[in-house]
DOLO-805630 format. One line per 8 residues: number of its first residue (from 1); for each residue x, y, z of N, C-alpha, C. Coordinates in Angstrom, 2 decimals, padded with zeros to 5 digits. Layout:
residues N
NUM	X Y Z X Y Z X Y Z  ...
END
This chain:
residues 319
1	035.27 -000.50 020.92 035.31 000.67 021.79 036.02 001.80 021.01  035.28 003.02 020.82 035.83 004.16 020.13 037.18 004.80 020.78  038.07 005.10 020.17 039.45 005.63 020.88 038.92 006.92 021.19  039.73 007.09 022.40 039.22 008.71 023.05 040.28 009.41 022.28  040.06 010.59 021.55 040.83 011.54 021.51 040.73 012.74 022.52  042.21 013.13 022.80 042.21 013.97 023.66 042.97 015.40 023.55  042.42 016.53 024.19 043.08 017.75 023.96 043.45 018.46 025.38  044.67 018.84 025.52 045.34 019.33 026.65 045.61 020.93 026.48
9	045.05 021.30 027.58 045.51 023.12 027.35 046.52 023.00 028.26  047.49 024.21 028.07 048.51 024.52 029.00 049.48 023.39 029.07  049.69 022.70 027.90 050.60 021.33 027.71 051.77 021.67 027.93  052.16 023.04 027.92 053.58 023.09 028.20 054.16 023.46 029.64  053.51 023.37 030.40 053.73 023.57 031.77 054.19 022.46 032.70  054.37 022.44 033.85 055.17 021.39 034.56 054.77 020.26 034.55  053.20 020.40 034.70 052.52 018.91 034.43 052.44 018.54 033.33  051.78 019.73 032.41 051.35 019.16 031.17 052.11 018.48 030.34
17	053.33 018.69 030.30 054.56 018.28 029.49 054.53 016.47 029.75  054.72 016.36 031.07 054.63 014.97 031.51 053.38 014.25 031.19  052.20 015.02 031.45 050.98 014.21 031.42 050.83 013.97 029.88  050.91 014.85 028.89 050.99 014.21 027.61 051.63 013.11 027.14  053.03 013.05 027.34 053.78 011.84 027.33 052.77 010.74 028.12  052.50 010.70 029.14 051.72 009.58 029.60 050.58 009.25 029.08  049.48 010.19 028.52 048.51 010.10 027.54 048.78 009.30 026.20  050.15 009.91 025.63 050.54 009.09 024.46 050.50 007.66 024.87
25	051.63 007.29 025.61 051.49 005.87 026.01 050.02 005.24 026.12  049.17 005.85 027.01 047.94 005.22 027.26 047.09 005.07 026.22  046.75 006.34 025.08 046.30 006.46 024.18 046.42 006.32 022.99  047.98 006.65 022.69 048.49 006.65 021.53 048.61 007.93 020.99  050.03 008.44 020.85 050.15 009.65 020.62 049.42 010.38 019.49  049.05 009.80 018.41 048.21 010.22 017.29 046.74 010.63 017.86  046.38 010.49 019.31 045.39 010.69 019.81 045.52 011.74 020.73  046.44 012.41 020.84 046.70 013.45 022.01 047.18 014.65 021.12
33	046.44 015.95 021.24 046.73 017.29 020.89 046.95 018.02 021.97  048.44 018.44 021.88 048.96 019.52 023.13 048.72 020.82 022.58  047.93 021.74 023.34 048.06 023.18 023.12 048.71 023.98 024.00  049.20 025.19 023.40 049.70 026.22 024.61 049.88 027.57 023.83  050.05 028.54 024.37 050.39 029.79 023.73 051.71 030.00 023.03  052.83 028.89 023.50 053.79 028.81 022.66 054.26 027.39 022.48  055.16 027.36 021.75 055.79 025.76 021.12 056.27 025.15 022.45  056.14 023.65 022.30 056.43 022.91 023.53 057.63 022.05 022.74
41	059.09 022.21 023.06 060.25 021.68 022.47 060.18 020.09 022.62  059.68 019.83 023.93 059.80 018.36 024.44 058.70 017.13 023.62  057.82 018.31 023.13 056.47 017.31 022.71 056.75 017.22 021.16  056.66 016.04 020.60 056.77 015.58 019.35 055.77 015.22 018.41  054.49 015.17 019.43 053.11 014.86 018.47 052.33 016.12 018.19  051.49 016.05 017.95 050.21 016.96 017.56 050.32 018.38 018.16  050.63 019.47 017.66 050.70 020.89 018.77 049.72 021.70 017.99  049.14 022.84 018.70 048.47 023.88 017.96 048.62 024.96 019.18
49	048.86 026.19 018.78 049.02 027.28 019.52 047.35 027.72 019.94  047.26 028.10 021.24 045.91 028.39 021.65 045.87 028.94 022.95  045.29 030.16 022.73 045.12 031.05 023.96 043.64 030.70 024.57  043.38 030.09 025.63 042.22 029.56 026.10 041.39 030.84 026.51  041.64 032.11 026.40 041.08 033.25 026.54 040.00 033.54 025.18  040.54 032.75 023.82 039.79 033.14 022.72 038.84 031.69 022.47  037.63 032.05 022.76 036.95 030.79 023.03 036.47 030.24 021.74  036.12 031.12 020.58 036.11 030.54 019.38 037.10 029.68 018.94
57	038.20 029.78 019.09 039.25 029.21 018.54 039.24 027.87 019.47  038.96 027.98 020.51 038.92 026.62 021.35 037.97 025.67 020.96  036.81 026.29 020.66 035.60 025.43 020.51 035.76 024.77 019.08  036.58 025.67 017.97 036.92 025.02 016.74 037.79 023.93 016.67  038.73 024.33 017.55 040.02 023.30 017.77 039.45 021.95 018.11  038.52 021.99 019.30 038.00 021.09 019.77 037.23 020.05 018.78  036.53 020.84 018.09 035.73 020.27 017.01 036.36 019.54 016.10  037.32 020.23 015.29 038.05 019.59 014.54 039.06 018.25 014.84
65	039.53 018.35 016.30 040.20 017.33 016.65 039.28 016.21 017.04  037.82 016.41 017.11 037.05 015.22 017.58 037.50 014.96 018.95  037.62 015.97 019.97 038.30 015.56 021.42 036.84 014.98 021.94  036.89 013.79 022.59 036.39 013.19 023.55 036.63 013.51 024.99  037.75 014.20 025.19 038.24 014.27 026.65 039.05 015.68 026.64  038.91 016.57 027.53 039.82 017.58 027.59 040.56 017.83 029.22  041.71 018.05 029.15 042.62 018.20 030.05 042.99 019.57 029.93  042.30 020.50 031.03 042.45 021.67 031.08 043.60 022.26 032.26
73	044.69 022.46 031.69 045.64 022.84 032.79 046.34 024.18 032.66  045.74 024.99 031.73 046.34 026.48 031.54 045.95 027.16 032.63  046.84 027.99 033.24 046.58 028.63 034.53 047.67 029.23 034.76  047.84 030.61 035.67 048.96 031.25 036.27 048.74 030.76 037.80  049.92 030.28 038.02 050.15 029.85 039.46 050.17 030.72 040.51  050.50 030.31 042.00 050.06 031.00 043.09 050.90 032.16 043.35  052.49 031.89 043.17 053.11 032.92 043.56 053.45 033.93 041.90  053.31 033.57 041.04 053.26 034.24 039.98 051.90 035.25 039.79
81	050.94 034.25 040.46 049.43 035.18 040.26 049.12 036.24 041.12  050.24 036.27 042.14 050.19 037.59 043.23 050.52 038.81 042.29  051.32 038.70 041.21 051.79 039.89 040.63 051.05 040.51 040.06  049.89 039.79 039.39 048.65 040.56 038.49 047.49 039.76 038.71  046.74 040.15 040.16 045.66 039.34 040.35 044.67 039.26 039.41  044.33 040.36 038.73 043.07 040.54 037.79 043.34 039.61 036.50  044.60 039.80 036.20 044.83 039.00 034.84 044.88 037.64 035.28  045.46 037.11 036.54 045.19 035.48 036.75 043.94 035.07 037.20
89	042.95 035.95 037.61 041.57 035.63 037.68 041.07 035.51 036.14  041.45 036.34 035.35 040.78 036.32 033.96 041.30 035.08 033.17  042.42 034.66 033.55 043.18 033.64 032.78 042.61 032.33 033.40  042.41 032.23 034.47 042.18 031.15 035.22 040.73 030.68 035.14  039.88 031.55 035.37 038.31 031.45 035.44 037.87 031.50 033.99  037.98 032.46 033.09 037.32 032.69 031.67 037.86 031.53 031.06  039.00 031.05 031.14 039.62 029.73 030.24 038.93 028.64 030.74  038.57 028.38 031.97 037.71 027.15 032.47 036.36 027.22 032.00
97	035.74 028.71 032.24 034.61 028.62 031.58 034.00 028.33 030.06  035.31 028.86 029.20 035.31 028.67 027.92 035.34 027.16 027.64  036.11 026.27 028.43 036.52 024.80 028.26 034.93 024.19 028.35  034.20 024.53 029.58 033.11 023.96 029.97 032.05 023.97 028.90  031.85 025.32 028.64 030.89 025.51 027.50 031.13 024.74 026.14  032.48 024.82 025.93 032.99 023.99 024.56 032.59 022.62 024.63  032.86 022.02 025.85 032.46 020.61 026.45 030.82 020.41 026.34  030.33 021.19 026.60 028.82 020.83 026.48 028.29 020.90 025.30
105	028.42 022.16 024.47 028.50 022.22 022.90 028.77 021.13 022.10  029.84 020.62 022.49 030.23 019.50 021.47 030.27 018.05 022.18  029.49 018.01 023.21 029.36 016.69 023.93 030.63 015.99 024.33  031.61 016.58 024.54 032.73 016.21 025.35 032.49 015.28 026.64  032.81 013.85 026.41 032.61 013.12 027.40 033.14 013.23 028.89  034.25 013.88 029.08 035.01 014.12 030.26 035.86 015.31 030.31  035.98 015.83 031.38 036.87 016.91 031.28 037.79 016.83 032.79  038.90 016.97 032.86 039.94 017.27 034.12 040.16 018.79 034.15
113	040.03 019.33 035.48 040.37 020.55 035.58 041.20 020.62 037.15  042.29 020.66 037.18 043.13 020.69 038.35 042.76 021.63 039.55  042.50 021.29 040.81 042.57 022.25 041.70 043.96 022.26 042.63  043.95 022.64 043.87 045.27 022.64 044.30 045.27 023.02 046.01  046.26 022.52 046.71 046.31 022.76 048.17 045.98 024.42 048.47  046.28 025.28 047.49 045.76 026.77 047.73 044.58 026.82 047.77  043.55 025.96 047.46 042.31 026.32 047.83 042.08 026.34 049.12  042.88 025.74 050.30 042.55 025.79 051.54 042.90 027.04 052.13
121	042.84 027.44 053.42 043.23 028.97 054.14 042.46 028.82 055.30  042.07 029.84 055.71 041.61 030.28 057.39 040.54 029.31 057.76  040.70 028.72 058.84 039.39 028.15 059.61 039.30 026.61 059.40  040.60 026.27 059.04 040.67 024.55 058.98 041.68 024.04 060.10  041.74 022.67 060.25 042.72 022.26 060.85 044.06 022.15 059.78  044.99 022.77 060.03 046.40 022.91 059.00 047.15 021.63 059.14  046.84 021.02 060.36 047.56 019.70 060.34 047.25 018.41 059.76  045.68 018.65 059.27 045.30 017.45 058.57 043.99 018.29 057.73
129	044.14 018.61 056.67 043.11 019.16 056.03 042.01 018.11 055.24  040.84 018.41 055.86 039.70 017.45 055.37 039.59 017.49 054.29  038.55 016.56 053.50 038.00 016.74 052.37 036.79 017.84 052.13  036.14 017.80 053.22 034.86 018.79 053.06 035.28 019.73 054.33  036.01 020.82 053.93 036.17 021.96 054.85 035.82 023.40 054.36  035.52 024.20 055.03 035.45 025.80 054.68 037.02 026.07 053.80  036.68 026.59 052.77 037.66 026.99 051.76 037.83 028.51 051.67  038.78 029.02 052.21 038.92 030.33 052.33 040.37 030.75 051.85
137	040.73 030.77 050.92 042.17 030.90 050.38 042.92 032.52 050.39  044.10 032.59 050.46 044.70 033.58 051.08 045.18 034.26 049.51  045.12 033.48 048.48 046.05 034.13 047.15 044.82 034.01 046.18  045.03 034.93 045.04 044.01 034.99 043.98 044.35 033.68 042.91  045.23 032.78 043.14 045.21 031.64 042.26 044.28 030.52 043.13  044.17 030.52 044.49 043.70 029.46 045.61 042.35 030.21 045.18  041.99 031.03 045.27 040.45 031.98 044.80 039.81 031.59 043.63  040.59 031.52 042.58 040.27 030.83 041.27 040.04 029.40 041.22
145	040.89 028.68 042.19 040.63 027.37 042.18 039.39 026.99 043.10  038.94 027.49 044.04 037.83 027.44 044.98 036.67 027.54 043.90  036.46 028.91 043.23 035.49 028.85 042.06 035.55 027.85 041.08  036.48 027.62 040.64 036.70 026.40 039.46 036.05 025.31 040.30  036.27 024.85 041.40 035.47 023.62 041.97 034.08 023.71 042.17  033.72 024.91 042.43 032.37 025.36 042.68 031.59 025.28 041.25  032.29 025.82 040.20 031.75 025.66 038.77 031.52 024.44 038.44  032.51 023.66 038.90 032.35 022.28 038.35 031.39 021.32 038.87
153	031.10 021.79 039.98 030.02 020.83 040.95 028.63 021.38 040.02  028.57 022.81 039.74 027.37 023.07 039.22 026.94 022.77 037.93  028.23 022.55 037.24 027.91 022.12 035.61 027.90 020.50 035.54  028.16 019.82 036.75 027.81 018.63 036.87 026.47 018.13 037.39  026.10 019.02 038.33 024.75 019.04 038.70 023.68 019.53 037.90  024.01 020.54 037.00 022.86 021.34 036.17 022.90 020.42 034.96  024.18 020.27 034.27 024.16 019.84 032.67 024.48 018.33 032.80  024.83 017.85 033.86 025.40 016.39 033.45 026.80 016.20 033.09
161	027.61 017.35 033.06 028.93 017.21 032.58 029.83 016.63 033.36  030.64 015.63 033.09 031.43 014.74 033.83 032.88 015.49 033.88  033.03 016.58 035.01 034.06 016.97 035.21 034.69 016.32 036.67  035.97 016.24 036.26 036.72 015.80 037.56 038.04 016.36 037.97  038.27 016.16 039.32 039.37 017.32 039.67 040.20 016.75 040.74  041.59 016.88 041.13 042.24 016.58 042.09 042.89 018.06 042.70  042.93 017.87 044.05 043.63 018.97 044.67 045.05 018.85 044.84  045.73 018.78 043.91 047.29 018.62 043.55 048.01 019.52 044.82
169	048.82 018.70 045.75 049.69 019.33 046.62 051.13 019.60 045.72  051.97 020.14 046.54 053.04 020.67 045.50 053.42 019.33 044.58  053.99 019.73 043.60 054.60 018.54 042.79 056.10 018.68 042.32  056.62 017.73 042.60 058.28 017.25 042.66 058.66 016.54 041.33  059.28 017.07 040.21 059.61 016.23 039.10 060.76 016.77 038.60  061.41 015.98 037.72 062.36 016.06 037.11 062.43 016.32 035.65  061.01 016.43 035.15 060.88 015.96 033.70 060.51 017.71 033.10  060.46 018.31 033.93 060.31 019.79 033.43 060.74 020.76 034.59
177	060.86 022.18 034.24 061.46 023.30 035.16 060.16 023.54 036.02  060.28 024.15 037.03 059.27 024.92 037.84 058.39 025.74 037.10  057.18 026.17 037.62 056.44 026.85 036.99 055.81 028.11 037.60  056.57 028.71 038.59 056.18 029.88 039.56 055.07 029.61 040.71  055.47 028.39 041.07 054.26 028.03 042.03 055.31 028.07 043.82  054.49 028.20 044.90 055.19 028.51 046.21 055.97 027.26 046.45  055.64 026.06 046.03 056.12 024.65 046.67 057.36 024.34 045.58  057.42 025.14 044.59 058.82 024.81 043.50 060.03 024.87 044.19
185	060.46 025.18 045.48 061.72 025.25 046.01 062.17 023.78 046.04  060.96 022.76 046.10 061.22 021.47 046.20 061.75 020.87 044.97  061.63 021.40 043.86 062.18 021.04 042.71 063.64 021.69 042.56  063.64 023.16 042.70 064.74 023.84 042.39 065.86 023.15 043.29  065.58 022.72 044.47 066.73 022.25 045.52 067.44 020.95 044.82  066.64 020.17 044.13 067.52 018.90 043.33 068.38 019.35 042.48  068.08 020.19 041.30 068.75 021.22 040.69 070.11 021.46 041.09  069.97 022.34 042.33 071.35 022.94 042.64 072.09 021.93 043.50
193	071.53 020.56 044.14 072.27 019.83 044.76 073.03 019.09 043.70  072.40 018.71 042.53 073.05 017.68 041.50 074.07 018.55 041.00  074.15 019.74 040.83 075.24 020.46 040.13 076.40 021.00 041.35  075.92 020.50 042.31 077.09 020.91 043.46 076.98 022.28 044.03  075.85 023.06 043.89 075.90 024.48 044.05 074.87 024.30 045.64  075.31 025.44 046.23 074.62 025.71 047.79 073.09 026.36 046.87  072.16 026.12 048.03 070.76 026.30 047.78 070.08 027.49 048.94  069.73 028.54 048.21 069.27 029.68 048.90 067.44 029.46 049.06
201	067.06 028.82 050.26 065.79 028.66 050.21 064.66 029.62 050.42  063.68 029.89 049.76 062.73 031.00 050.09 061.58 030.79 051.03  061.64 029.56 051.61 060.80 029.40 052.64 061.59 028.94 054.10  061.04 029.08 055.18 061.80 028.76 056.58 062.02 027.38 056.41  062.98 027.02 057.45 063.31 025.51 057.13 062.39 024.66 057.68  061.47 025.05 058.79 060.58 024.16 059.28 059.15 024.16 058.81  059.06 024.70 057.31 057.73 025.08 056.57 057.25 023.74 056.35  056.58 023.04 056.71 056.21 021.79 056.15 054.92 021.97 055.38
209	054.89 021.12 054.00 053.79 021.47 052.88 053.60 019.99 052.71  052.23 019.47 052.04 052.35 018.20 051.59 052.58 018.32 049.98  053.17 017.30 049.76 053.81 017.23 048.31 053.80 015.97 047.52  053.94 015.65 046.41 053.80 014.44 045.76 054.74 014.28 044.57  055.26 013.21 044.40 056.07 012.98 043.22 055.58 012.97 041.87  056.05 013.53 040.89 055.35 013.67 039.67 054.59 012.36 039.14  055.33 011.45 039.36 055.15 010.05 038.87 053.85 009.68 039.38  053.76 010.03 040.80 052.40 009.61 041.57 051.26 010.61 041.03
217	051.64 011.78 040.76 050.63 012.94 040.38 050.09 012.41 039.07  050.66 011.77 038.02 050.31 011.38 036.91 049.48 010.30 036.90  050.00 009.25 037.68 048.98 008.01 037.84 048.00 008.32 038.71  047.80 009.38 039.20 046.55 009.53 040.21 045.44 010.14 039.30  046.10 011.28 038.29 045.34 011.73 037.29 044.87 010.71 036.53  045.44 009.79 035.83 044.76 008.94 035.06 043.85 007.95 035.69  044.30 007.53 036.80 043.39 006.73 037.64 041.99 007.24 037.95  042.16 008.58 038.23 040.60 009.06 038.21 039.88 009.45 037.12
225	040.34 009.77 036.25 039.91 009.84 034.82 039.68 008.60 034.30  040.18 007.68 034.55 039.65 005.99 034.25 038.34 005.36 034.96  038.49 006.01 036.24 037.53 005.47 037.22 036.07 005.49 036.56  035.25 004.44 036.76 033.54 004.60 036.43 033.04 006.06 037.07  032.19 006.42 036.18 031.47 007.65 036.84 030.76 007.70 037.88  030.18 006.32 038.31 029.58 005.87 039.35 030.57 005.77 040.76  031.89 005.92 040.64 032.76 006.03 041.62 032.96 007.17 042.15  032.99 008.43 041.34 033.34 009.78 041.71 032.22 010.32 042.33
233	032.45 010.33 043.55 031.53 010.81 044.61 031.73 012.27 044.92  032.97 012.77 044.80 033.45 014.15 044.97 033.18 014.90 043.54  032.34 015.93 043.53 032.35 016.69 042.15 033.00 018.09 042.30  033.46 018.38 043.50 034.31 019.48 043.51 035.72 019.08 042.96  036.54 018.52 044.24 037.64 018.17 043.92 038.22 017.32 044.73  039.00 016.35 044.68 039.57 015.28 045.58 041.01 015.64 046.10  041.02 015.72 047.61 042.42 015.79 048.10 043.23 014.72 047.74  044.35 015.02 047.50 045.23 014.28 046.83 046.52 014.49 048.11
241	047.09 013.15 048.33 048.38 013.06 049.20 049.40 012.09 048.66  050.73 012.65 048.98 051.68 011.95 048.65 052.57 011.62 049.75  053.04 012.72 050.35 053.89 012.96 051.42 053.96 014.28 051.73  054.64 014.50 053.04 054.92 015.91 053.40 056.14 016.11 054.06  056.78 017.23 054.03 058.03 017.37 054.58 058.29 018.83 054.53  059.59 019.39 054.99 059.90 020.74 055.22 061.22 020.68 054.75  061.89 022.09 054.27 062.93 022.24 053.59 064.07 021.78 053.98  064.10 021.62 055.72 064.99 020.95 056.41 065.24 019.51 056.25
249	064.07 019.05 055.97 063.92 017.41 056.13 064.27 016.97 054.48  063.97 017.77 053.58 064.38 017.44 052.11 065.73 017.50 051.76  066.39 018.66 052.52 067.87 018.78 052.57 068.58 017.57 053.07  068.05 017.28 054.24 068.58 016.01 055.05 068.71 014.59 054.10  067.51 014.23 053.35 067.31 013.35 052.14 068.25 013.49 051.34  068.72 014.63 050.82 069.44 014.85 049.67 071.06 014.66 050.52  071.27 014.83 051.48 072.57 014.61 052.14 072.90 013.35 052.20  071.89 012.50 052.16 072.17 010.83 052.34 072.66 010.62 050.95
257	072.45 011.14 049.75 072.79 010.88 048.55 074.16 012.00 048.06  073.99 013.14 048.65 074.97 013.92 048.36 075.66 014.88 049.66  076.42 014.17 050.33 076.86 014.55 051.66 077.18 016.10 052.01  077.85 016.55 050.87 078.33 018.08 051.03 077.23 019.07 050.70  075.96 018.61 050.62 074.83 019.77 050.09 074.78 020.97 051.18  074.58 022.09 050.78 074.40 023.20 051.34 072.93 023.87 051.42  072.75 024.24 052.43 071.67 025.01 052.17 071.24 026.30 053.27  070.69 027.51 052.79 070.75 028.53 053.73 069.10 028.91 053.71
265	068.48 029.75 054.53 067.00 030.04 054.38 067.06 031.66 054.31  066.21 032.12 053.39 066.02 033.66 053.38 064.46 033.64 053.05  063.48 033.41 053.92 061.95 033.54 053.44 061.61 035.00 053.07  060.86 034.78 051.78 060.31 036.10 051.22 058.94 035.81 051.50  058.21 036.69 050.53 056.79 036.67 050.44 055.91 035.42 050.20  056.84 034.42 049.58 056.09 033.16 049.50 055.73 032.34 050.64  056.74 032.77 051.91 056.61 032.22 053.19 055.33 032.62 053.81  054.62 033.81 053.55 053.23 034.11 054.10 052.12 033.22 053.28
273	052.54 032.75 052.01 051.57 031.84 051.19 051.68 030.58 051.97  052.86 029.94 052.18 052.73 028.85 052.46 052.30 028.63 053.91  052.19 029.54 054.60 051.86 029.59 056.11 050.34 029.36 056.33  049.63 029.78 055.21 048.16 029.68 055.23 047.63 028.28 054.53  048.78 027.43 054.13 048.33 026.15 053.41 048.56 025.14 054.39  047.97 023.81 053.99 047.93 022.53 055.23 049.46 022.16 055.50  049.73 021.37 056.43 050.80 020.84 056.22 050.52 019.36 056.23  049.23 018.84 056.35 048.97 017.47 055.74 047.79 017.50 055.33
281	047.19 016.97 054.64 045.66 016.47 054.00 045.23 015.31 053.99  044.10 015.02 054.36 043.22 013.65 054.56 042.77 013.39 053.08  043.44 012.46 052.45 043.02 012.10 050.98 042.30 010.57 051.02  041.54 010.45 052.27 040.90 009.06 052.41 039.54 008.73 051.16  039.04 009.94 050.90 037.95 010.05 049.70 038.51 009.45 048.66  039.49 009.63 048.22 040.40 009.39 046.82 040.87 007.85 047.18  041.24 007.70 048.17 041.51 006.04 048.41 040.39 005.19 048.49  039.41 005.64 048.89 038.00 004.70 048.96 037.37 004.57 047.85
289	037.32 005.77 047.24 036.24 005.93 045.76 036.79 005.33 044.67  038.27 005.64 044.47 038.89 004.91 043.21 040.54 004.36 043.58  040.59 004.12 044.71 041.86 003.29 044.97 043.04 004.03 044.86  043.23 005.18 045.44 044.59 005.85 045.47 045.31 005.37 046.21  046.67 005.15 046.08 047.69 005.05 046.77 049.34 005.28 046.25  049.74 006.25 047.03 051.11 006.92 046.41 052.14 005.73 046.63  053.09 005.74 045.80 054.44 004.41 045.83 055.44 005.53 046.17  055.58 006.85 046.16 056.98 007.44 046.70 056.93 008.10 047.94
297	057.97 007.70 048.70 058.00 008.60 049.82 059.33 009.53 049.69  059.66 010.21 050.41 060.55 011.21 050.48 061.91 010.76 049.84  062.47 009.86 050.54 063.67 009.21 050.30 063.65 008.48 048.66  062.57 007.90 048.46 062.63 007.09 047.26 062.67 008.50 045.94  062.03 009.54 046.52 061.66 010.64 045.57 063.29 011.14 045.29  063.88 011.38 046.40 065.30 011.80 046.34 066.17 011.06 045.54  066.18 009.79 045.68 067.23 009.06 045.00 066.63 009.03 043.39  065.48 009.22 043.09 064.95 008.95 041.63 065.34 010.49 040.91
305	065.12 011.59 041.75 065.49 012.84 041.18 066.92 012.98 040.99  067.55 012.73 041.91 069.23 012.72 041.64 069.79 012.20 040.48  069.03 010.82 040.51 069.45 009.83 039.22 068.93 010.60 037.97  068.01 010.99 037.96 067.66 011.48 036.60 068.43 013.09 036.30  068.70 013.73 037.32 068.96 014.87 037.09 070.55 014.79 036.86  071.17 013.74 037.51 072.67 013.56 037.42 072.95 013.34 035.80  071.93 012.55 035.31 072.04 012.21 033.70 071.99 013.61 033.22  071.06 014.17 033.30 070.91 015.65 032.69 072.11 016.57 032.96
313	072.64 016.77 033.90 073.83 017.62 034.12 075.14 017.03 033.88  075.32 015.70 033.51 076.50 015.28 033.29 077.16 015.70 032.21  078.51 015.95 032.15 079.24 016.28 030.80 079.00 015.23 029.46  078.60 015.91 028.54 078.08 015.04 027.21 079.72 014.68 026.73  079.75 013.31 026.21 080.75 012.96 025.73 081.15 013.79 024.39  082.41 014.00 024.08 082.69 014.80 022.81 082.75 013.88 021.95  082.14 014.37 020.61 082.11 013.66 019.38 083.28 013.79 018.60
END
């Protein structure tokens, strides 16, 4: 069987850094090309600078690498996207169209393009967002994700391009720093707790959102991409679930490990964004089609986050 050669765009982001390491374990580091607009200190494998708006460079790099799969992660996220909506649309949409056209031109066998819970919005049951519901997002980031889902469906139906996607909930992980998303409070809060600092939360204490631990998010991504094409019945994007909690609940979980942890609340513009997102999602299609099942709940995630971040922030012995 021919070994896959994989190109990852936006590899320096929160997901990209961890995904590249997982892909290296799965396929061999020599078969992974990480790309981004700036260097990635944590990545020791092959790297190339790439602006996804530069379509000729993307195509040439994909040809030179002999890529059989592309994981397209380059994007501007929700809160950051609201600062410059037109630029966000350009990067998120033009970059994805360039990837799909390159994949068609060079017969790339499989493409991964993440969506997000930001695709949801008005007109749905926020207590349990279904797989097939109206998508009326309230942010430009969400708008680009809905458009990307529809383009994925179109390219699959018209050209047979094997594009796969997950609607990621908020992702919590210790491996990389937050990247400008509305759910990133759930990453920052652990950094503050481990350092013994009080945390000021930009969401209200009872704002419930669906979340997933990074380890589960990566497992789900690889499982989706490994699944036989005949099992993939959703060609827009699969709902992906892990857990759901509010800031007050994550704070309570942290206090089980760090009793003195303090948190205050000062909701800002991100509160309005979060208010339009679902509190829980129905991921039964992913469970039925390719066997998805999360491994981490809130307390298990808290223990693992604190364990890893404690090592990161512990004083280093003097040589």
